[in-house]
Backbone of each chain as nested JSON, in Angstrom:
{
  "chains": [
    {"id": "A", "residues": [
      {"number": 1, "name": "MET", "atoms": {"N": [153.16, 26.66, -20.018], "CA": [153.313, 27.265, -21.141], "C": [152.795, 26.595, -22.463]}},
      {"number": 2, "name": "ALA", "atoms": {"N": [152.917, 25.336, -22.293], "CA": [152.35, 24.553, -23.614], "C": [150.841, 24.68, -23.76]}},
      {"number": 3, "name": "GLN", "atoms": {"N": [150.116, 24.644, -22.582], "CA": [148.666, 24.638, -22.767], "C": [148.232, 26.118, -23.164]}},
      {"number": 4, "name": "LEU", "atoms": {"N": [148.974, 27.192, -22.679], "CA": [148.808, 28.58, -23.207], "C": [148.827, 28.622, -24.782]}},
      {"number": 5, "name": "ARG", "atoms": {"N": [150.075, 27.946, -25.196], "CA": [150.275, 28.01, -26.67], "C": [149.176, 27.324, -27.456]}},
      {"number": 6, "name": "ARG", "atoms": {"N": [148.613, 26.167, -26.936], "CA": [147.762, 25.394, -27.634], "C": [146.429, 26.213, -27.621]}},
      {"number": 7, "name": "ALA", "atoms": {"N": [146.106, 27.023, -26.468], "CA": [144.886, 27.768, -26.512], "C": [145.007, 29.213, -27.25]}},
      {"number": 8, "name": "TRP", "atoms": {"N": [146.145, 29.429, -27.716], "CA": [146.37, 30.772, -28.343], "C": [145.241, 31.241, -29.189]}},
      {"number": 9, "name": "PRO", "atoms": {"N": [144.759, 30.402, -30.111], "CA": [143.779, 30.926, -31.019], "C": [142.422, 31.372, -30.157]}},
      {"number": 10, "name": "LEU", "atoms": {"N": [142.146, 30.654, -29.17], "CA": [141.023, 31.008, -28.288], "C": [141.151, 32.436, -27.85]}},
      {"number": 11, "name": "PHE", "atoms": {"N": [142.494, 32.79, -27.325], "CA": [142.674, 33.98, -26.817], "C": [142.569, 35.113, -27.96]}},
      {"number": 12, "name": "GLN", "atoms": {"N": [143.016, 34.647, -28.986], "CA": [142.968, 35.59, -30.177], "C": [141.515, 35.9, -30.546]}},
      {"number": 13, "name": "ASP", "atoms": {"N": [140.697, 34.916, -30.556], "CA": [139.274, 35.095, -30.74], "C": [138.464, 36.055, -29.864]}},
      {"number": 14, "name": "LYS", "atoms": {"N": [138.974, 36.067, -28.596], "CA": [138.393, 36.905, -27.617], "C": [139.185, 38.125, -27.546]}},
      {"number": 15, "name": "LYS", "atoms": {"N": [140.177, 38.413, -28.312], "CA": [140.947, 39.58, -28.351], "C": [141.618, 39.856, -27.109]}},
      {"number": 16, "name": "ILE", "atoms": {"N": [142.197, 38.827, -26.346], "CA": [142.938, 39.044, -25.254], "C": [144.358, 38.718, -25.598]}},
      {"number": 17, "name": "ARG", "atoms": {"N": [145.258, 39.568, -25.18], "CA": [146.707, 39.365, -25.399], "C": [147.188, 38.641, -24.17]}},
      {"number": 18, "name": "VAL", "atoms": {"N": [148.182, 37.7, -24.413], "CA": [148.692, 36.926, -23.285], "C": [150.184, 37.348, -23.085]}},
      {"number": 19, "name": "VAL", "atoms": {"N": [150.528, 37.777, -21.849], "CA": [151.892, 38.214, -21.531], "C": [152.401, 37.249, -20.449]}},
      {"number": 20, "name": "ALA", "atoms": {"N": [153.437, 36.441, -20.907], "CA": [154.015, 35.568, -19.84], "C": [155.219, 36.215, -19.26]}},
      {"number": 21, "name": "VAL", "atoms": {"N": [155.179, 36.199, -17.94], "CA": [156.296, 36.905, -17.174], "C": [157.096, 35.903, -16.411]}},
      {"number": 22, "name": "SER", "atoms": {"N": [158.427, 35.879, -16.37], "CA": [159.21, 34.953, -15.671], "C": [160.278, 35.725, -14.756]}},
      {"number": 23, "name": "PRO", "atoms": {"N": [160.577, 35.107, -13.69], "CA": [161.423, 35.718, -12.743], "C": [162.906, 35.649, -13.236]}},
      {"number": 24, "name": "ALA", "atoms": {"N": [163.212, 36.059, -14.396], "CA": [164.421, 35.898, -15.02], "C": [164.836, 37.215, -15.744]}},
      {"number": 25, "name": "GLU", "atoms": {"N": [165.987, 37.351, -16.432], "CA": [166.238, 38.419, -17.356], "C": [165.398, 38.396, -18.512]}},
      {"number": 26, "name": "GLY", "atoms": {"N": [164.993, 39.496, -19.089], "CA": [164.108, 39.545, -20.331], "C": [164.72, 38.725, -21.481]}},
      {"number": 27, "name": "ALA", "atoms": {"N": [166.012, 38.939, -21.603], "CA": [166.649, 38.151, -22.714], "C": [166.371, 36.641, -22.61]}},
      {"number": 28, "name": "ALA", "atoms": {"N": [166.578, 36.002, -21.429], "CA": [166.271, 34.608, -21.065], "C": [164.85, 34.227, -21.198]}},
      {"number": 29, "name": "ALA", "atoms": {"N": [163.993, 35.108, -20.838], "CA": [162.61, 34.804, -20.976], "C": [162.191, 34.775, -22.589]}},
      {"number": 30, "name": "GLU", "atoms": {"N": [162.698, 35.833, -23.321], "CA": [162.477, 35.721, -24.748], "C": [163.033, 34.581, -25.507]}},
      {"number": 31, "name": "ALA", "atoms": {"N": [164.247, 34.136, -25.057], "CA": [164.897, 33.103, -25.7], "C": [164.126, 31.745, -25.406]}},
      {"number": 32, "name": "VAL", "atoms": {"N": [163.673, 31.596, -24.125], "CA": [163.003, 30.316, -23.947], "C": [161.668, 30.239, -24.621]}},
      {"number": 33, "name": "CYS", "atoms": {"N": [160.955, 31.431, -24.626], "CA": [159.797, 31.446, -25.424], "C": [159.922, 31.189, -26.848]}},
      {"number": 34, "name": "GLY", "atoms": {"N": [161.02, 31.724, -27.385], "CA": [161.222, 31.57, -28.847], "C": [161.567, 30.062, -29.168]}},
      {"number": 35, "name": "MET", "atoms": {"N": [162.299, 29.463, -28.136], "CA": [162.692, 28.037, -28.381], "C": [161.5, 27.186, -28.362]}},
      {"number": 36, "name": "LEU", "atoms": {"N": [160.378, 27.588, -27.526], "CA": [159.255, 26.714, -27.347], "C": [158.222, 27.065, -28.421]}},
      {"number": 37, "name": "GLY", "atoms": {"N": [158.541, 28.194, -29.313], "CA": [157.532, 28.636, -30.22], "C": [156.227, 29.43, -29.655]}},
      {"number": 38, "name": "SER", "atoms": {"N": [156.622, 30.018, -28.618], "CA": [155.369, 30.685, -28.029], "C": [154.996, 31.819, -28.743]}},
      {"number": 39, "name": "PRO", "atoms": {"N": [153.695, 32.013, -29.092], "CA": [153.337, 33.196, -29.843], "C": [153.035, 34.405, -29.108]}},
      {"number": 40, "name": "PHE", "atoms": {"N": [152.989, 34.343, -27.67], "CA": [152.573, 35.379, -26.868], "C": [153.865, 36.235, -26.43]}},
      {"number": 41, "name": "ILE", "atoms": {"N": [153.666, 37.283, -25.784], "CA": [154.652, 38.204, -25.344], "C": [155.462, 37.65, -24.103]}},
      {"number": 42, "name": "CYS", "atoms": {"N": [156.636, 37.592, -24.141], "CA": [157.351, 37.036, -23.094], "C": [158.395, 38.122, -22.507]}},
      {"number": 43, "name": "LEU", "atoms": {"N": [158.15, 38.343, -21.159], "CA": [158.981, 39.503, -20.571], "C": [159.612, 38.83, -19.25]}},
      {"number": 44, "name": "GLY", "atoms": {"N": [160.603, 39.523, -18.812], "CA": [161.332, 39.174, -17.529], "C": [161.119, 40.123, -16.393]}},
      {"number": 45, "name": "ASP", "atoms": {"N": [161.241, 39.597, -15.208], "CA": [161.196, 40.349, -14.074], "C": [162.286, 39.934, -13.059]}},
      {"number": 46, "name": "PRO", "atoms": {"N": [163.523, 40.212, -13.513], "CA": [164.699, 39.604, -12.685], "C": [164.623, 39.969, -11.276]}},
      {"number": 47, "name": "ALA", "atoms": {"N": [164.192, 41.056, -10.92], "CA": [164.405, 41.527, -9.519], "C": [163.159, 41.146, -8.722]}},
      {"number": 48, "name": "GLY", "atoms": {"N": [162.094, 40.541, -9.361], "CA": [160.965, 40.192, -8.604], "C": [159.986, 41.279, -8.156]}},
      {"number": 49, "name": "LYS", "atoms": {"N": [160.216, 42.393, -8.657], "CA": [159.295, 43.472, -8.213], "C": [157.902, 43.328, -8.69]}},
      {"number": 50, "name": "ALA", "atoms": {"N": [157.679, 42.896, -9.818], "CA": [156.322, 42.622, -10.34], "C": [155.679, 41.527, -9.477]}},
      {"number": 51, "name": "TYR", "atoms": {"N": [156.397, 40.535, -9.327], "CA": [155.824, 39.405, -8.512], "C": [155.404, 39.948, -7.201]}},
      {"number": 52, "name": "ASP", "atoms": {"N": [156.18, 40.768, -6.671], "CA": [155.984, 41.393, -5.214], "C": [154.709, 42.278, -5.367]}},
      {"number": 53, "name": "ALA", "atoms": {"N": [154.559, 42.993, -6.373], "CA": [153.471, 43.989, -6.594], "C": [152.19, 43.197, -6.681]}},
      {"number": 54, "name": "PHE", "atoms": {"N": [152.272, 42.032, -7.356], "CA": [150.958, 41.255, -7.499], "C": [150.771, 40.238, -6.331]}},
      {"number": 55, "name": "GLY", "atoms": {"N": [151.684, 40.416, -5.336], "CA": [151.436, 39.482, -4.176], "C": [151.893, 38.048, -4.316]}},
      {"number": 56, "name": "LEU", "atoms": {"N": [152.759, 37.869, -5.375], "CA": [153.297, 36.45, -5.574], "C": [154.533, 36.312, -4.793]}},
      {"number": 57, "name": "VAL", "atoms": {"N": [154.498, 35.711, -3.735], "CA": [155.622, 35.647, -2.786], "C": [156.604, 34.539, -3.124]}},
      {"number": 58, "name": "GLN", "atoms": {"N": [157.769, 34.475, -2.396], "CA": [158.609, 33.384, -2.479], "C": [158.156, 32.253, -1.601]}},
      {"number": 59, "name": "ALA", "atoms": {"N": [158.056, 31.106, -2.171], "CA": [157.445, 29.948, -1.526], "C": [158.228, 29.441, -0.314]}},
      {"number": 60, "name": "GLU", "atoms": {"N": [157.46, 28.824, 0.557], "CA": [158.092, 28.052, 1.71], "C": [158.473, 26.635, 1.134]}},
      {"number": 61, "name": "VAL", "atoms": {"N": [159.266, 25.923, 1.773], "CA": [159.639, 24.711, 1.145], "C": [158.486, 23.826, 0.954]}},
      {"number": 62, "name": "SER", "atoms": {"N": [157.519, 23.895, 1.927], "CA": [156.232, 23.013, 1.923], "C": [155.394, 23.339, 0.619]}},
      {"number": 63, "name": "GLN", "atoms": {"N": [155.579, 24.631, 0.139], "CA": [154.86, 24.948, -1.137], "C": [155.543, 24.503, -2.311]}},
      {"number": 64, "name": "LEU", "atoms": {"N": [156.803, 24.201, -2.204], "CA": [157.547, 23.751, -3.322], "C": [157.491, 22.237, -3.501]}},
      {"number": 65, "name": "ILE", "atoms": {"N": [157.538, 21.635, -2.309], "CA": [157.654, 20.005, -2.432], "C": [156.508, 19.508, -1.468]}},
      {"number": 66, "name": "ASN", "atoms": {"N": [155.471, 19.061, -2.166], "CA": [154.24, 18.347, -1.559], "C": [153.726, 17.35, -2.42]}},
      {"number": 67, "name": "PHE", "atoms": {"N": [152.669, 16.748, -2.081], "CA": [152.134, 15.628, -2.826], "C": [151.622, 16.254, -4.155]}},
      {"number": 68, "name": "ARG", "atoms": {"N": [151.018, 17.421, -4.162], "CA": [150.482, 17.896, -5.36], "C": [151.42, 18.332, -6.27]}},
      {"number": 69, "name": "THR", "atoms": {"N": [152.589, 19.013, -5.913], "CA": [153.661, 19.455, -6.852], "C": [154.374, 18.096, -7.428]}},
      {"number": 70, "name": "PHE", "atoms": {"N": [154.582, 17.194, -6.542], "CA": [155.213, 15.894, -7.019], "C": [154.214, 15.219, -8.15]}},
      {"number": 71, "name": "SER", "atoms": {"N": [152.982, 15.061, -7.794], "CA": [152.164, 14.37, -8.63], "C": [151.956, 15.098, -10.048]}},
      {"number": 72, "name": "ARG", "atoms": {"N": [151.93, 16.437, -9.841], "CA": [151.782, 17.205, -11.186], "C": [153.079, 17.055, -12.004]}},
      {"number": 73, "name": "GLY", "atoms": {"N": [154.197, 16.983, -11.301], "CA": [155.593, 16.997, -12.071], "C": [155.499, 15.573, -12.683]}},
      {"number": 74, "name": "LEU", "atoms": {"N": [155.159, 14.58, -11.903], "CA": [155.254, 13.235, -12.551], "C": [154.29, 13.151, -13.771]}},
      {"number": 75, "name": "TRP", "atoms": {"N": [153.107, 13.713, -13.53], "CA": [152.054, 13.571, -14.75], "C": [152.543, 14.258, -15.921]}},
      {"number": 76, "name": "ALA", "atoms": {"N": [153.218, 15.41, -15.691], "CA": [153.808, 16.158, -16.906], "C": [154.939, 15.379, -17.477]}},
      {"number": 77, "name": "MET", "atoms": {"N": [155.83, 14.692, -16.727], "CA": [156.755, 13.921, -17.389], "C": [156.238, 12.733, -18.067]}},
      {"number": 78, "name": "LEU", "atoms": {"N": [155.153, 12.164, -17.527], "CA": [154.526, 11.036, -18.143], "C": [154.041, 11.378, -19.623]}},
      {"number": 79, "name": "ARG", "atoms": {"N": [153.549, 12.714, -19.702], "CA": [153.1, 13.273, -20.866], "C": [154.188, 13.769, -21.884]}},
      {"number": 80, "name": "GLY", "atoms": {"N": [155.406, 13.507, -21.389], "CA": [156.545, 13.889, -22.395], "C": [157.215, 15.136, -22.065]}},
      {"number": 81, "name": "HIS", "atoms": {"N": [156.713, 15.756, -21.15], "CA": [157.343, 17.175, -20.737], "C": [158.711, 16.852, -19.991]}},
      {"number": 82, "name": "ARG", "atoms": {"N": [159.717, 17.619, -20.24], "CA": [160.917, 17.466, -19.497], "C": [161.309, 18.859, -18.893]}},
      {"number": 83, "name": "HIS", "atoms": {"N": [161.854, 18.67, -17.736], "CA": [162.314, 19.984, -17.059], "C": [163.713, 20.301, -17.428]}},
      {"number": 84, "name": "GLY", "atoms": {"N": [163.862, 21.48, -18.072], "CA": [165.184, 21.888, -18.585], "C": [165.934, 22.607, -17.462]}},
      {"number": 85, "name": "GLN", "atoms": {"N": [166.852, 23.11, -17.732], "CA": [167.764, 23.924, -16.868], "C": [166.805, 25.089, -16.254]}},
      {"number": 86, "name": "THR", "atoms": {"N": [166.869, 25.281, -15.043], "CA": [166.001, 26.303, -14.346], "C": [166.94, 27.594, -14.531]}},
      {"number": 87, "name": "ILE", "atoms": {"N": [166.032, 28.564, -14.92], "CA": [166.747, 29.942, -14.946], "C": [165.736, 30.861, -14.152]}},
      {"number": 88, "name": "GLY", "atoms": {"N": [166.234, 31.612, -13.29], "CA": [165.453, 32.568, -12.654], "C": [165.206, 32.12, -11.161]}},
      {"number": 89, "name": "ASP", "atoms": {"N": [164.409, 32.96, -10.348], "CA": [164.197, 32.569, -8.971], "C": [163.181, 31.538, -8.92]}},
      {"number": 90, "name": "ARG", "atoms": {"N": [163.679, 30.362, -8.667], "CA": [162.842, 29.08, -8.655], "C": [161.921, 29.076, -7.353]}},
      {"number": 91, "name": "SER", "atoms": {"N": [161.945, 30.004, -6.476], "CA": [161.099, 29.86, -5.325], "C": [159.812, 30.774, -5.603]}},
      {"number": 92, "name": "ARG", "atoms": {"N": [159.75, 31.467, -6.62], "CA": [158.425, 32.35, -6.834], "C": [157.306, 31.383, -7.188]}},
      {"number": 93, "name": "LEU", "atoms": {"N": [156.168, 31.773, -6.437], "CA": [154.88, 31.149, -6.72], "C": [154.299, 31.689, -7.934]}},
      {"number": 94, "name": "PRO", "atoms": {"N": [153.543, 30.788, -8.747], "CA": [152.923, 31.273, -10.054], "C": [151.743, 32.089, -9.717]}},
      {"number": 95, "name": "GLY", "atoms": {"N": [151.157, 32.735, -10.703], "CA": [149.833, 33.49, -10.64], "C": [149.456, 33.927, -12.091]}},
      {"number": 96, "name": "ALA", "atoms": {"N": [148.152, 34.404, -12.128], "CA": [147.661, 34.918, -13.374], "C": [146.557, 36.047, -13.05]}},
      {"number": 97, "name": "PHE", "atoms": {"N": [146.583, 37.016, -13.832], "CA": [145.563, 38.099, -13.714], "C": [145.159, 38.619, -15.059]}},
      {"number": 98, "name": "ILE", "atoms": {"N": [143.947, 38.984, -15.034], "CA": [143.29, 39.669, -16.146], "C": [143.054, 41.104, -15.886]}},
      {"number": 99, "name": "ILE", "atoms": {"N": [143.729, 41.855, -16.924], "CA": [143.768, 43.363, -16.678], "C": [142.98, 43.862, -17.853]}},
      {"number": 100, "name": "ASP", "atoms": {"N": [142.042, 44.707, -17.549], "CA": [141.175, 45.332, -18.721], "C": [141.897, 46.348, -19.406]}},
      {"number": 101, "name": "GLY", "atoms": {"N": [141.271, 47.004, -20.35], "CA": [141.877, 47.975, -21.168], "C": [141.847, 49.535, -20.469]}},
      {"number": 102, "name": "GLU", "atoms": {"N": [141.301, 49.427, -19.102], "CA": [141.374, 50.678, -18.325], "C": [142.436, 50.447, -17.363]}},
      {"number": 103, "name": "GLY", "atoms": {"N": [143.096, 49.411, -17.215], "CA": [144.158, 49.147, -16.225], "C": [143.626, 48.651, -14.989]}},
      {"number": 104, "name": "THR", "atoms": {"N": [142.464, 48.016, -14.88], "CA": [141.758, 47.475, -13.688], "C": [142.018, 46.067, -13.707]}},
      {"number": 105, "name": "ILE", "atoms": {"N": [142.575, 45.548, -12.577], "CA": [142.679, 44.045, -12.363], "C": [141.302, 43.563, -12.203]}},
      {"number": 106, "name": "ARG", "atoms": {"N": [140.803, 42.716, -13.121], "CA": [139.433, 42.326, -13.019], "C": [139.33, 40.756, -12.54]}},
      {"number": 107, "name": "TRP", "atoms": {"N": [140.376, 40.182, -12.439], "CA": [140.464, 38.833, -12.013], "C": [141.803, 38.322, -11.695]}},
      {"number": 108, "name": "GLY", "atoms": {"N": [141.956, 37.589, -10.666], "CA": [143.31, 37.146, -10.318], "C": [143.375, 35.791, -9.527]}},
      {"number": 109, "name": "HIS", "atoms": {"N": [144.588, 35.154, -9.777], "CA": [144.723, 33.926, -9.036], "C": [146.246, 33.903, -8.634]}},
      {"number": 110, "name": "ARG", "atoms": {"N": [146.394, 33.724, -7.35], "CA": [147.713, 33.507, -6.748], "C": [148.013, 32.082, -6.192]}},
      {"number": 111, "name": "GLY", "atoms": {"N": [148.988, 31.531, -6.87], "CA": [149.313, 30.241, -6.524], "C": [149.439, 29.976, -5.018]}},
      {"number": 112, "name": "ARG", "atoms": {"N": [148.806, 28.787, -4.623], "CA": [148.968, 28.344, -3.132], "C": [150.258, 27.595, -3.012]}},
      {"number": 113, "name": "ASP", "atoms": {"N": [150.666, 26.983, -4.155], "CA": [151.942, 26.201, -4.032], "C": [152.57, 26.227, -5.464]}},
      {"number": 114, "name": "ALA", "atoms": {"N": [153.623, 25.605, -5.679], "CA": [154.29, 25.725, -6.97], "C": [153.488, 25.159, -8.097]}},
      {"number": 115, "name": "ALA", "atoms": {"N": [152.558, 24.287, -7.842], "CA": [151.779, 23.538, -8.873], "C": [150.444, 24.208, -9.123]}},
      {"number": 116, "name": "ASP", "atoms": {"N": [150.176, 25.343, -8.243], "CA": [148.869, 25.819, -8.316], "C": [148.821, 27.055, -9.372]}},
      {"number": 117, "name": "HIS", "atoms": {"N": [148.574, 26.701, -10.643], "CA": [148.352, 27.751, -11.542], "C": [147.218, 27.511, -12.382]}},
      {"number": 118, "name": "PRO", "atoms": {"N": [146.365, 28.654, -12.753], "CA": [145.196, 28.157, -13.573], "C": [145.5, 27.797, -14.848]}},
      {"number": 119, "name": "THR", "atoms": {"N": [144.546, 27.08, -15.503], "CA": [144.735, 26.613, -16.854], "C": [144.366, 27.703, -17.816]}},
      {"number": 120, "name": "ALA", "atoms": {"N": [144.633, 27.488, -19.076], "CA": [144.252, 28.486, -20.19], "C": [142.614, 28.655, -20.158]}},
      {"number": 121, "name": "GLN", "atoms": {"N": [142.059, 27.353, -19.962], "CA": [140.585, 27.487, -19.888], "C": [140.091, 28.296, -18.664]}},
      {"number": 122, "name": "ASP", "atoms": {"N": [140.65, 28.245, -17.562], "CA": [140.262, 28.994, -16.456], "C": [140.324, 30.521, -16.842]}},
      {"number": 123, "name": "LEU", "atoms": {"N": [141.445, 30.876, -17.406], "CA": [141.604, 32.35, -17.856], "C": [140.42, 32.668, -18.827]}},
      {"number": 124, "name": "LEU", "atoms": {"N": [140.158, 31.842, -19.861], "CA": [139.193, 32.164, -20.74], "C": [137.721, 32.282, -20.066]}},
      {"number": 125, "name": "ASN", "atoms": {"N": [137.545, 31.279, -19.205], "CA": [136.181, 31.347, -18.531], "C": [136.17, 32.707, -17.612]}},
      {"number": 126, "name": "ALA", "atoms": {"N": [137.282, 33.019, -17.006], "CA": [137.154, 34.201, -16.16], "C": [136.774, 35.424, -17.213]}},
      {"number": 127, "name": "TRP", "atoms": {"N": [137.457, 35.426, -18.341], "CA": [137.077, 36.504, -19.149], "C": [135.709, 36.599, -19.597]}},
      {"number": 128, "name": "ASP", "atoms": {"N": [135.198, 35.366, -19.878], "CA": [133.696, 35.298, -20.24], "C": [132.725, 35.793, -19.098]}},
      {"number": 129, "name": "GLY", "atoms": {"N": [133.279, 35.44, -17.831], "CA": [132.521, 35.882, -16.592], "C": [132.564, 37.369, -16.49]}},
      {"number": 130, "name": "ILE", "atoms": {"N": [133.728, 38.007, -16.777], "CA": [133.837, 39.466, -16.74], "C": [132.94, 40.083, -17.792]}},
      {"number": 131, "name": "GLN", "atoms": {"N": [132.875, 39.486, -18.974], "CA": [132.135, 40.039, -20.002], "C": [130.601, 40.062, -19.675]}},
      {"number": 132, "name": "ARG", "atoms": {"N": [130.098, 38.991, -18.957], "CA": [128.686, 38.819, -18.635], "C": [128.461, 39.691, -17.419]}},
      {"number": 133, "name": "ALA", "atoms": {"N": [129.379, 40.014, -16.738], "CA": [129.078, 41.0, -15.521], "C": [128.527, 42.331, -15.85]}}
    ]},
    {"id": "B", "residues": [
      {"number": 1, "name": "MET", "atoms": {"N": [141.38, 17.985, -9.936], "CA": [142.278, 19.109, -9.791], "C": [141.549, 20.227, -9.038]}},
      {"number": 2, "name": "GLN", "atoms": {"N": [142.368, 20.735, -8.136], "CA": [141.92, 21.657, -7.147], "C": [141.56, 22.927, -8.097]}},
      {"number": 3, "name": "SER", "atoms": {"N": [140.241, 23.672, -7.97], "CA": [139.945, 24.616, -8.841], "C": [140.647, 25.885, -8.296]}},
      {"number": 4, "name": "PRO", "atoms": {"N": [141.078, 26.807, -9.224], "CA": [141.7, 27.894, -8.721], "C": [140.955, 28.888, -8.061]}},
      {"number": 5, "name": "GLU", "atoms": {"N": [141.512, 29.583, -7.202], "CA": [140.695, 30.71, -6.217], "C": [140.443, 31.792, -7.327]}},
      {"number": 6, "name": "MET", "atoms": {"N": [139.135, 32.034, -7.383], "CA": [138.703, 33.174, -8.263], "C": [138.696, 34.492, -7.488]}},
      {"number": 7, "name": "ALA", "atoms": {"N": [139.019, 35.393, -8.021], "CA": [139.001, 36.698, -7.371], "C": [138.315, 37.773, -8.054]}},
      {"number": 8, "name": "GLY", "atoms": {"N": [137.617, 38.682, -7.519], "CA": [136.915, 39.738, -8.216], "C": [137.754, 40.902, -8.515]}},
      {"number": 9, "name": "PRO", "atoms": {"N": [137.203, 41.927, -8.904], "CA": [138.039, 43.065, -9.294], "C": [138.943, 43.556, -8.086]}},
      {"number": 10, "name": "GLU", "atoms": {"N": [140.225, 43.846, -8.321], "CA": [141.172, 44.242, -7.297], "C": [141.565, 45.682, -7.309]}},
      {"number": 11, "name": "GLY", "atoms": {"N": [140.997, 46.282, -8.239], "CA": [141.376, 47.819, -8.364], "C": [142.524, 47.998, -9.458]}},
      {"number": 12, "name": "PRO", "atoms": {"N": [143.178, 49.196, -9.421], "CA": [143.979, 49.472, -10.535], "C": [145.317, 48.652, -10.514]}},
      {"number": 13, "name": "ALA", "atoms": {"N": [145.736, 48.295, -11.695], "CA": [147.042, 47.468, -11.769], "C": [148.158, 48.379, -11.333]}},
      {"number": 14, "name": "PRO", "atoms": {"N": [149.133, 47.771, -10.668], "CA": [150.323, 48.618, -10.162], "C": [151.135, 49.075, -11.301]}},
      {"number": 15, "name": "GLU", "atoms": {"N": [151.816, 50.156, -10.998], "CA": [152.754, 50.857, -11.954], "C": [154.071, 50.169, -11.961]}},
      {"number": 16, "name": "ILE", "atoms": {"N": [154.223, 49.222, -12.673], "CA": [155.419, 48.253, -12.666], "C": [156.109, 48.177, -13.933]}},
      {"number": 17, "name": "ARG", "atoms": {"N": [157.333, 47.712, -14.085], "CA": [157.936, 47.631, -15.412], "C": [158.461, 46.237, -15.504]}},
      {"number": 18, "name": "PHE", "atoms": {"N": [158.415, 45.674, -16.66], "CA": [159.109, 44.435, -16.951], "C": [160.32, 44.741, -17.818]}},
      {"number": 19, "name": "GLU", "atoms": {"N": [161.011, 43.659, -18.178], "CA": [162.255, 43.82, -18.987], "C": [162.018, 42.906, -20.255]}},
      {"number": 20, "name": "ASP", "atoms": {"N": [162.214, 43.543, -21.397], "CA": [162.059, 42.786, -22.652], "C": [163.482, 42.067, -23.051]}},
      {"number": 21, "name": "GLY", "atoms": {"N": [163.311, 41.432, -24.191], "CA": [164.508, 40.714, -24.633], "C": [165.86, 41.492, -24.709]}},
      {"number": 22, "name": "GLY", "atoms": {"N": [165.602, 42.811, -25.019], "CA": [166.897, 43.547, -25.221], "C": [167.298, 44.27, -23.914]}},
      {"number": 23, "name": "GLY", "atoms": {"N": [166.52, 44.065, -22.901], "CA": [166.876, 44.616, -21.644], "C": [166.205, 45.903, -21.331]}},
      {"number": 24, "name": "SER", "atoms": {"N": [165.331, 46.463, -22.359], "CA": [164.525, 47.648, -22.138], "C": [163.458, 47.521, -21.197]}},
      {"number": 25, "name": "PRO", "atoms": {"N": [162.978, 48.384, -20.519], "CA": [161.861, 48.456, -19.618], "C": [160.545, 48.503, -20.354]}},
      {"number": 26, "name": "VAL", "atoms": {"N": [159.585, 47.712, -19.853], "CA": [158.281, 47.625, -20.561], "C": [157.301, 48.074, -19.537]}},
      {"number": 27, "name": "PRO", "atoms": {"N": [156.646, 49.244, -19.359], "CA": [155.657, 49.441, -18.387], "C": [154.469, 48.658, -18.523]}},
      {"number": 28, "name": "LEU", "atoms": {"N": [153.918, 48.177, -17.49], "CA": [152.729, 47.335, -17.654], "C": [151.507, 48.161, -18.31]}},
      {"number": 29, "name": "SER", "atoms": {"N": [151.529, 49.483, -18.005], "CA": [150.465, 50.35, -18.427], "C": [150.523, 50.28, -20.056]}},
      {"number": 30, "name": "SER", "atoms": {"N": [151.751, 50.244, -20.615], "CA": [151.718, 50.169, -22.17], "C": [151.165, 48.927, -22.594]}},
      {"number": 31, "name": "LEU", "atoms": {"N": [151.0, 47.877, -21.8], "CA": [150.476, 46.723, -22.38], "C": [148.899, 46.724, -22.261]}},
      {"number": 32, "name": "TRP", "atoms": {"N": [148.321, 47.143, -21.042], "CA": [146.923, 47.224, -20.946], "C": [146.265, 48.264, -21.837]}},
      {"number": 33, "name": "LYS", "atoms": {"N": [147.061, 49.26, -22.114], "CA": [146.513, 50.354, -22.942], "C": [146.147, 49.976, -24.219]}},
      {"number": 34, "name": "GLN", "atoms": {"N": [146.708, 48.802, -24.768], "CA": [146.375, 48.282, -26.064], "C": [145.232, 47.321, -26.081]}},
      {"number": 35, "name": "GLY", "atoms": {"N": [144.529, 47.135, -24.839], "CA": [143.574, 46.109, -24.766], "C": [143.736, 45.217, -23.531]}},
      {"number": 36, "name": "PRO", "atoms": {"N": [142.579, 44.488, -23.317], "CA": [142.651, 43.446, -22.308], "C": [143.828, 42.476, -22.351]}},
      {"number": 37, "name": "LEU", "atoms": {"N": [144.434, 42.173, -21.243], "CA": [145.491, 41.157, -21.422], "C": [145.429, 40.116, -20.167]}},
      {"number": 38, "name": "ALA", "atoms": {"N": [145.749, 38.847, -20.352], "CA": [146.009, 37.986, -19.405], "C": [147.504, 38.026, -19.091]}},
      {"number": 39, "name": "LEU", "atoms": {"N": [147.827, 38.37, -17.832], "CA": [149.244, 38.353, -17.439], "C": [149.508, 37.122, -16.679]}},
      {"number": 40, "name": "VAL", "atoms": {"N": [150.415, 36.436, -17.157], "CA": [150.621, 35.033, -16.571], "C": [152.047, 35.107, -15.998]}},
      {"number": 41, "name": "PHE", "atoms": {"N": [152.066, 34.802, -14.618], "CA": [153.469, 34.84, -13.987], "C": [153.952, 33.408, -13.828]}},
      {"number": 42, "name": "MET", "atoms": {"N": [154.844, 33.062, -14.669], "CA": [155.548, 31.723, -14.562], "C": [156.267, 31.501, -13.224]}},
      {"number": 43, "name": "ARG", "atoms": {"N": [156.378, 30.225, -12.893], "CA": [157.144, 30.021, -11.675], "C": [158.702, 30.218, -11.908]}},
      {"number": 44, "name": "HIS", "atoms": {"N": [159.041, 29.669, -13.079], "CA": [160.495, 30.048, -13.406], "C": [160.633, 29.515, -14.825]}},
      {"number": 45, "name": "LEU", "atoms": {"N": [161.679, 29.739, -15.452], "CA": [162.008, 29.255, -16.846], "C": [162.678, 27.909, -16.725]}},
      {"number": 46, "name": "GLY", "atoms": {"N": [162.427, 27.006, -17.744], "CA": [163.121, 25.8, -17.712], "C": [162.203, 24.619, -17.481]}}
    ]}
  ]
}
């Protein structure tokens, strides 16, 4: 979420709105986003229906705990990020999608494990690719 | 870093609803009708 926040002006320049979805109640999603000073829209999906609809499944244990998730977590901690209280379904895999103004999914990424999520730059590059196509 | 799997067009976005801070439903279509959006599914809060 921090890198999305830092990249916010770049999304604004490209007129892309960012919507962050969490597997939690909407109130919790909004509260955490507010606490972190997130400028984008934060919504909840407590029943996981949206995650299901986008093919973001509940992870196997090996997708939650492996070398990559451990090393990414350690790296984040070394950079000063701290893991707060977990709210929501912690087994959901992450993902990101770009949807155009006609309602078509133009690009998507489904996490292969808990640490596999695209960067803000990946999203911006994907949008540039869509624009060039 | 392993590069993310890029996907091409996947067709229409599903008709789903999210929940806002007040507990009200927010249809996905109400979001994309305002223009392109990056929909980012977080793993969890916290």
